[in-house]
N, C-alpha and C positions, 0 to 999 in steps of 0.2 A: 504494500500500500504506500502511497505517497506519504513520506514522513512529514510533509508540510500540513497534513490534516491531523489535528490533535483530538483525542477523545478524553474527556474527564473520567475520573473513577466512577462517578455517578452514572454517566452514560454507559460505560462498559458493564457496570453491574445491572442496570435496567435491561440492556440488550441480552445479557446472559439469562436474566429472569424470563424475559419474553420468549427466548428460544427454548427454555426448559419446558414451556407450555406447548411447544410444537413438536412435530415428528423429529426423532433423532437425526442429526445430519443436516438440519435446516440452516439456512443462512439469513442474516438480516441485511437487506439491501437499502442503501441510501442513494437516491437519484435526484437529479434536477430535471424537471419537465417544464415545457411551455404551459402557460396558463396562470390562473390566479389573478388577483386584481392589480398586480404590479408587473406582470409579464412572465415571470418564472415562479415555480413553486418547488418546495422540497417534498419529496415523496419517500415514504418509508414503507417497506413491504417485506414479506418473507419469501424465500425461494428454496426449492429443494436442490437445484443443480445450477450453480453459477456458470456463466459463459467463460470460455477459455481466456478471453482477453480482459476479463474483469480484474481489477486490482483487489487484492485480498488482505485483510488484517484479521487474523484469527477467524472468527465466524462472521465477519462483516465484509460485504462486497460492494464495490462502487465501479460503475462503468467509467471508462477513460475520459469521456467528454464531461461527465459530471465531476470527476476528480479534478479536471483542469479548472472548472468553475468553483471548486471548493478549496483551492490552494490557499493556505494560510488560515483556514477556518478552524474553529474549535467547536466540537459537538458536545453538548452538555445535556443533562436531563434535569428538569426543574419540577419540583412538586410543591404546590402551594394551595391556598384556599380557592383560587380561581380554577385550578385544574392542574393536571400533570401533562408534561409535554417535553419532547426533545426540542432543544434550542440550538440553533447554529449561528455562531458569530462569524459572519463572512466579511472579511475586509474588502472583497471585490464588489459587494453590493452597494449601489449608490443610494437606494432607498428601500424601505420595506413597508408593508401594510401593517395595520394594527394587530392582526392576528399573529404576525411573526412567521407565517409559513410562506408568504409570497414576497418577492423582492424584484428589483430591477438592477440591471448592470449598466 
């Protein structure tokens, strides 16, 4: 995996917990897709078989195009009264919407 993408201990722990609820051998995918109110959005999903060209970090996979857009980012997991969510601090994003899932470059 690109060493420029950092994962906090809370994010790694939550990903491990979520994967423990899935079939053995599943992977957690982080991707950037077009859409959302700001042009791009973060997408989190589970996958049984990653693609050969995916970048891998333990049980986390990211496609190369998304990894390029995530360079320098930190993936965290936040739990508070409003709700629980993965948060990505991406220095490449110019703006983001209020929900924190959508951003523009």
